[in-house]
C-alpha positions as CSV (number, residue, x, y, z in Angstrom):
1,X,-100.4,-67.4,-36.3
2,X,-102.0,-64.0,-36.2
3,X,-101.2,-60.5,-37.4
4,X,-100.3,-57.9,-34.9
5,X,-102.9,-55.1,-34.7
6,X,-100.1,-52.6,-35.2
7,X,-99.7,-53.9,-38.8
8,X,-103.4,-53.3,-39.6
9,X,-105.2,-50.1,-40.5
10,X,-109.0,-50.0,-40.1
11,X,-111.1,-48.3,-42.7
12,X,-114.7,-47.3,-41.9
13,X,-116.7,-47.0,-45.1
14,X,-119.0,-44.0,-44.9
15,X,-118.9,-42.9,-48.5
16,X,-122.4,-43.9,-49.8
17,X,-125.3,-41.7,-50.6
18,X,-127.7,-43.3,-48.0
19,X,-130.3,-43.5,-50.7
20,X,-132.3,-46.3,-49.0
21,X,-132.5,-44.2,-45.9
22,X,-133.9,-41.2,-47.7
23,X,-130.6,-39.7,-48.8
24,X,-129.4,-39.0,-45.3
25,X,-125.8,-39.6,-44.2
26,X,-126.2,-43.0,-42.5
27,X,-123.1,-42.9,-40.4
28,X,-124.3,-39.7,-38.7
29,X,-127.8,-41.0,-37.9
30,X,-128.4,-41.3,-34.1
31,X,-128.5,-44.8,-32.9
32,X,-128.7,-45.8,-29.2
33,X,-127.5,-42.4,-28.1
34,X,-124.6,-41.9,-30.5
35,X,-124.0,-41.5,-34.3
36,X,-124.1,-44.9,-35.9
37,X,-120.5,-44.6,-37.2
38,X,-119.3,-44.2,-33.6
39,X,-120.6,-47.7,-32.8
40,X,-118.6,-49.1,-35.7
41,X,-115.5,-47.1,-34.6
42,X,-115.8,-48.4,-31.0
43,X,-116.0,-52.0,-32.2
44,X,-113.2,-51.8,-34.8
45,X,-110.6,-49.4,-33.2
46,X,-109.5,-51.9,-30.4
47,X,-108.7,-54.5,-33.1
48,X,-106.4,-52.3,-35.2
49,X,-103.3,-50.1,-34.9
50,X,-104.7,-47.1,-36.9
51,X,-108.1,-46.0,-38.1
52,X,-109.4,-43.8,-40.9
53,X,-112.8,-43.0,-42.4
54,X,-113.9,-42.8,-46.0
55,X,-116.6,-40.2,-46.5
56,X,-117.8,-38.1,-49.4
57,X,-120.0,-35.6,-47.6
58,X,-120.1,-34.0,-44.2
59,X,-116.4,-34.3,-43.9
60,X,-116.1,-32.0,-40.9
61,X,-118.5,-34.0,-38.7
62,X,-116.6,-37.1,-39.5
63,X,-113.3,-35.4,-38.7
64,X,-114.8,-34.6,-35.3
65,X,-114.3,-38.3,-34.3
66,X,-110.5,-37.7,-34.3
67,X,-109.4,-39.8,-37.3
68,X,-108.2,-39.0,-40.8
69,X,-111.1,-38.7,-43.3
70,X,-110.5,-39.3,-47.0
71,X,-113.1,-38.8,-49.8
72,X,-113.1,-41.1,-52.8
73,X,-110.4,-40.5,-55.4
74,X,-113.0,-41.5,-58.0
75,X,-115.8,-38.9,-58.2
76,X,-119.5,-39.7,-58.3
77,X,-120.2,-42.1,-55.4
78,X,-118.8,-45.2,-57.2
79,X,-119.4,-47.6,-54.3
80,X,-117.3,-49.5,-51.8
81,X,-114.5,-50.3,-54.1
82,X,-113.8,-46.6,-54.6
83,X,-113.6,-46.3,-50.8
84,X,-111.3,-49.3,-50.7
85,X,-109.0,-47.7,-53.3
86,X,-108.9,-44.6,-51.2
87,X,-108.1,-46.5,-48.0
88,X,-105.4,-48.5,-49.6
89,X,-103.8,-45.4,-51.1
90,X,-103.5,-43.9,-47.6
91,X,-102.7,-47.1,-45.8
92,X,-99.3,-47.0,-44.0
93,X,-99.4,-50.5,-42.6
94,X,-99.1,-53.9,-44.3
95,X,-102.8,-54.7,-44.0
96,X,-106.1,-52.9,-44.4
97,X,-109.4,-54.1,-42.9
98,X,-112.8,-52.6,-43.8
99,X,-116.2,-52.3,-42.1
100,X,-119.2,-50.2,-43.1
101,X,-120.4,-47.3,-41.0
102,X,-123.9,-48.8,-40.7
103,X,-122.8,-52.0,-38.9
104,X,-123.0,-51.2,-35.2
105,X,-122.8,-54.9,-34.1
106,X,-119.6,-56.0,-36.0
107,X,-117.7,-58.8,-34.2
108,X,-115.1,-58.1,-31.6
109,X,-112.9,-60.8,-33.1
110,X,-113.4,-59.8,-36.7
111,X,-109.8,-58.8,-37.4
112,X,-108.2,-61.6,-35.4
113,X,-110.2,-64.3,-37.2
114,X,-109.8,-62.8,-40.7
115,X,-106.0,-62.4,-40.0
116,X,-105.5,-66.0,-38.9
117,X,-107.3,-67.3,-42.0
118,X,-105.4,-65.0,-44.3
119,X,-102.0,-66.2,-43.0
120,X,-102.9,-69.9,-42.7
121,X,-104.2,-69.9,-46.4
122,X,-101.5,-67.6,-47.7
123,X,-104.2,-65.4,-49.2
124,X,-104.2,-61.8,-50.2
125,X,-107.7,-61.1,-48.9
126,X,-110.0,-62.6,-46.3
127,X,-113.7,-62.0,-46.4
128,X,-116.4,-62.7,-43.7
129,X,-119.2,-65.1,-44.5
130,X,-122.2,-66.4,-42.6
131,X,-124.7,-69.2,-43.1
132,X,-123.9,-72.6,-44.5
133,X,-124.5,-74.9,-47.5
134,X,-126.5,-73.2,-50.2
135,X,-127.2,-70.3,-47.8
136,X,-123.7,-69.0,-47.4
137,X,-123.8,-65.2,-47.4
138,X,-120.5,-63.3,-48.1
139,X,-120.1,-59.9,-46.5
140,X,-117.5,-58.4,-48.8
141,X,-117.3,-55.0,-47.1
142,X,-116.0,-56.9,-44.0
143,X,-112.6,-57.9,-45.4
144,X,-109.0,-57.9,-44.5
145,X,-106.4,-57.5,-47.3
146,X,-102.7,-57.2,-47.9
147,X,-102.0,-53.6,-48.8
148,X,-100.2,-54.8,-51.9
149,X,-103.5,-55.5,-53.7
150,X,-103.9,-51.8,-54.6
151,X,-102.4,-52.2,-58.2
152,X,-104.9,-55.0,-59.0
153,X,-107.8,-52.8,-57.7
154,X,-106.6,-49.8,-59.6
155,X,-106.6,-51.8,-62.8
156,X,-110.1,-53.3,-62.1
157,X,-111.5,-49.9,-61.5
158,X,-109.8,-48.4,-64.6
159,X,-111.4,-51.2,-66.7
160,X,-114.9,-50.1,-65.4
161,X,-115.3,-52.9,-62.7
162,X,-117.4,-51.9,-59.7
163,X,-118.6,-55.2,-58.2
164,X,-116.5,-55.9,-55.1
165,X,-117.0,-59.7,-55.2
166,X,-115.9,-59.9,-58.8
167,X,-112.7,-58.0,-57.9
168,X,-111.7,-60.1,-54.8
169,X,-112.5,-63.4,-56.5
170,X,-109.7,-62.5,-59.0
171,X,-107.2,-62.6,-56.0
172,X,-106.0,-65.5,-53.8
173,X,-108.8,-65.1,-51.2
174,X,-110.3,-67.0,-48.3
175,X,-113.8,-67.0,-46.9
176,X,-114.0,-66.9,-43.1
177,X,-117.1,-68.3,-41.5
178,X,-118.7,-66.4,-38.5
179,X,-121.5,-68.1,-36.6
180,X,-123.4,-65.0,-35.6
181,X,-125.3,-63.6,-38.6
182,X,-126.7,-60.7,-36.6
183,X,-123.2,-59.3,-36.0
184,X,-123.1,-58.3,-39.7
185,X,-126.5,-56.7,-39.7
186,X,-126.3,-53.4,-41.4
187,X,-128.9,-50.7,-41.0
188,X,-130.1,-49.4,-44.4
189,X,-133.5,-47.9,-43.7
190,X,-135.1,-45.6,-41.1
191,X,-137.4,-48.6,-40.2
192,X,-134.4,-50.8,-39.5
193,X,-132.9,-48.0,-37.5
194,X,-136.0,-47.8,-35.3
195,X,-136.3,-51.6,-35.2
196,X,-132.8,-52.2,-33.8
197,X,-132.8,-49.2,-31.5
198,X,-134.6,-51.2,-28.8
């Protein structure tokens, strides 16, 4: 059992301040000849029926990639949950999948594997994890969710919640193991940008 891509909207999260990269807009930083966000778009777009971007600055450059761009409904750079709330509010499909703009290596089978686990476990949200045993590492910004989780997210945010893992653990969720940890490598600093350029 799998979910048809036509029923899934992809959301690229580009709403952060880029503080660890010297307050530059991470998604627009050049990486291997293209803005970093374009690498994430090229990986995610073939896996979904529609795509949109969550950004809070440089809206026009992001619009230049040809997809709808939505800023957070919550002001003040409130983190990935604010971006998720915005994405769910504008989602016209049954499911939403998210990936950050600074993850140029995200798996080509991300959506398919998350979708299979979501259906088989009858969950509302599926999140990617790597590692094993005591070293299991969740990657909560790589997640697929039923669009019907928006009311629970609205309530969580209204009550002051901001931690993405605390929110999704309140839902019926499933963790999906991916063997390749490097696929979830996100680039947070200019040093990492140079390191992975080669």
